[in-house]
C-alpha positions in Angstrom: 186.4 208.6 322.1 187.4 208.9 325.5 190.2 206.8 326.5 191.2 206.3 322.5 194.6 204.6 322.4 194.4 203.4 326.1 195.0 199.3 327.2 192.7 197.9 329.8 192.7 194.9 331.7 189.5 193.4 332.7 189.6 190.4 335.0 186.5 188.1 335.0 185.4 189.2 331.6 183.8 186.1 329.9 180.6 186.6 330.8 178.3 189.2 332.8 179.7 192.3 334.0 182.9 191.5 333.2 182.0 191.1 329.7 179.7 194.2 329.7 182.7 196.5 330.9 185.3 194.8 328.4 182.7 196.1 325.4 182.1 199.5 326.8 185.4 200.0 327.4 186.4 199.0 323.8 183.7 201.1 322.3 185.2 204.4 324.4 188.6 203.6 322.5 190.4 201.0 324.5 192.6 197.9 323.3 191.5 195.5 325.6 192.7 192.1 327.9 190.0 190.0 328.7 191.2 187.3 332.0 189.1 185.1 333.3 189.3 181.2 334.4 187.2 179.8 331.6 189.8 179.8 329.1 186.4 178.9 326.0 184.5 181.9 327.7 187.0 184.4 327.2 188.4 183.2 323.9 184.4 183.2 322.8 183.8 186.8 324.3 186.9 187.9 322.7 185.6 187.1 319.7 182.6 189.3 319.7 184.8 192.3 320.4 187.1 191.7 317.9 184.1 191.6 315.5 183.4 194.9 316.2 186.6 196.0 315.5 188.6 196.2 318.8 191.8 195.2 319.5 191.8 192.1 322.0 193.7 189.9 323.5 192.5 187.1 326.1 195.0 185.2 329.4 193.5 182.9 331.2 194.3 182.5 335.0 193.1 182.2 338.6 193.0 186.0 340.1 192.8 184.2 344.0 197.1 183.2 342.7 199.2 186.5 343.0 201.8 184.8 340.2 198.9 184.5 337.9 197.4 187.8 338.3 201.0 189.2 337.4 201.2 186.7 334.9 197.9 188.4 333.0 199.6 191.7 333.2 202.5 191.1 331.8 200.9 189.6 329.1 198.6 192.1 328.3 201.9 194.9 328.5 203.8 192.4 325.9 200.4 192.4 323.7 198.8 195.2 323.5 202.1 197.6 324.3 201.1 198.6 327.8 198.5 199.4 330.6 196.9 202.5 331.7 193.0 201.2 333.1 193.3 198.0 335.7 189.6 196.7 336.2 189.4 194.0 339.3 186.3 192.5 338.1 186.2 188.9 339.1 184.1 187.9 342.0 181.9 185.1 343.2 178.9 185.2 345.7 177.2 182.9 347.9 174.5 182.4 350.4 175.3 180.8 353.7 173.5 181.8 357.4 176.5 182.7 359.3 176.3 180.1 361.6 177.4 177.5 358.6 179.8 179.5 357.0 182.5 177.1 356.6 186.6 177.7 357.1 186.8 176.7 353.4 184.0 179.1 352.6 185.6 182.0 354.1 188.7 181.5 352.5 187.4 181.2 349.3 185.1 183.8 349.0 187.9 186.4 350.5 190.6 184.5 348.2 188.6 185.6 345.2 186.4 188.5 345.9 189.2 190.5 347.9 192.9 189.0 347.9 192.4 189.0 344.4 192.1 192.8 344.1 195.0 193.4 346.3 197.0 191.2 344.1 195.7 193.2 341.2 196.4 196.7 342.5 199.9 195.6 343.1 200.4 194.1 339.2 199.1 196.9 338.4 200.9 199.4 340.1 204.5 197.4 338.9 203.6 197.5 335.7 202.9 201.6 335.7 205.7 202.3 337.4 207.9 199.9 335.3 206.6 201.9 332.8 206.8 205.4 334.1 203.3 206.1 333.9 200.0 207.2 335.9 197.3 204.6 335.7 193.5 203.9 337.2 192.6 201.2 339.1 189.5 200.1 339.4 187.8 197.7 341.7 184.6 195.4 342.3 182.7 196.6 345.1 179.4 196.1 345.6 176.4 197.5 347.6 177.0 194.9 350.3 180.5 196.3 350.4 178.1 199.4 352.0 175.2 197.0 353.8 175.4 193.8 355.7 172.9 191.4 354.4 171.5 188.5 355.7 172.8 185.1 354.9 175.2 186.7 352.6 178.2 187.5 355.7 181.2 185.8 354.1 180.1 187.8 350.9 179.5 191.5 352.4 183.0 190.6 354.6 184.9 190.5 351.1 183.7 193.4 350.0 183.9 195.6 352.9 187.5 194.4 352.1 187.3 196.2 348.7 186.1 199.3 349.8 189.4 199.3 352.5 192.0 198.1 349.8 190.8 201.1 347.5 191.1 203.9 350.0 194.5 202.2 351.2 195.8 202.0 348.0 194.8 205.8 346.9 196.5 206.9 349.4 199.4 205.3 349.1 199.8 205.7 345.4 197.8 208.8 345.0 201.5 211.2 345.0 202.4 209.2 341.7 199.4 210.3 339.7 197.7 206.7 340.4 193.8 206.7 341.0 192.1 203.7 342.8 188.0 203.7 342.9 185.5 201.0 343.1 182.1 200.7 342.0 179.3 199.5 343.9 176.4 197.5 341.7 173.4 196.4 343.6 171.0 193.5 342.0 172.6 192.8 338.8 170.6 190.3 336.1 173.6 188.2 335.4 175.2 184.3 335.5 176.3 185.1 338.9 172.9 186.3 340.5 171.1 183.4 338.8 173.0 181.1 340.9 172.7 182.6 344.3 169.0 183.0 343.6 169.3 179.2 343.0 171.1 178.8 346.2 168.6 180.8 347.6 165.8 178.9 346.6 167.6 175.1 347.9 167.8 176.3 351.0 165.0 179.0 352.1 162.2 176.9 349.8 161.9 180.1 347.8 160.7 180.2 343.7 162.6 179.8 341.1 163.7 183.9 340.5 161.5 185.0 343.8 164.9 186.2 345.4 166.4 188.3 342.6 162.8 189.7 342.3 162.2 190.4 345.9 165.8 192.2 345.7 165.6 193.7 342.7 162.0 195.3 343.9 164.2 197.4 346.4 165.7 199.7 343.6 164.0 203.3 343.1 164.0 203.6 339.6 161.7 200.2 339.5 163.5 198.0 337.2 166.6 194.8 337.3 170.1 196.5 336.8 172.1 195.6 333.8 175.5 195.0 333.2 175.3 197.6 331.0 174.8 200.4 333.8 177.6 199.4 335.4 179.8 199.7 332.6 178.4 203.0 332.2 180.2 204.1 335.6 183.2 202.3 334.7 183.9 204.0 331.6 183.6 207.3 333.5 186.0 206.1 336.1 188.3 204.8 333.4 188.4 208.3 331.1 189.6 212.1 331.9 186.6 213.0 333.6 187.2 211.3 336.8 191.2 212.2 337.1 190.1 214.2 340.1 188.6 211.4 341.8 190.1 208.4 344.2 189.6 206.2 346.9 186.1 206.1 346.5 183.2 203.5 346.2 180.6 204.9 344.1 177.4 203.1 344.5 175.3 202.4 341.2 171.8 200.1 342.2 169.3 202.1 340.8 168.3 203.6 344.1 168.4 200.3 347.1 171.3 201.9 349.7 171.8 205.6 349.9 175.1 207.2 351.2 
């Protein structure tokens, strides 16, 4: 197993892409710290991993709060003996035309999707330095961090910010042997996209599932993306084969956005 004996922390791990990532990294041999705002949900998800033989701890945190992210990392180090891989996965989405975006909505999107990544980078680097170890930081961006999409401007801004943070952090911490990269999914069949589809239906009059199907149809591989598709990429980023890659925001979307 590629990361046997390593410790990985995954935020937003109760469901969707985060849960898929936690499962895959556990299968790869890592002990997993699962962090989520939904305490009941993350504990239920953790029991599923424990049943497969994985070593798992959970922590409830609002990742938009710096002190709570640091507390999550400290708990991980205490319970699992350290930290080697930080996956800043937690995030939200929201549909809103540019002229209707409110200050509160913009601030909330930025706080959860982008600020949380900054806090995760800071907390992980602090732990790596404390332990005198190298480490890997892996951030959730999106194809919406490469291309702007109509009615998703606030979300796109937050995901472009993650790409910028990833590049800046890679340059700041590379000399310490810390790599920082991002994964950029497309249209993934998760509860988050179900909620987004419902927002489009409410505001545009489209039918249930129509927006998801329309977006997913843009993938040249001809099927909707699954959480496991993203987890496969994160698995490689977490393992030794990616040791010489840093500062990159890699698209895995079935062929929707090309760079």
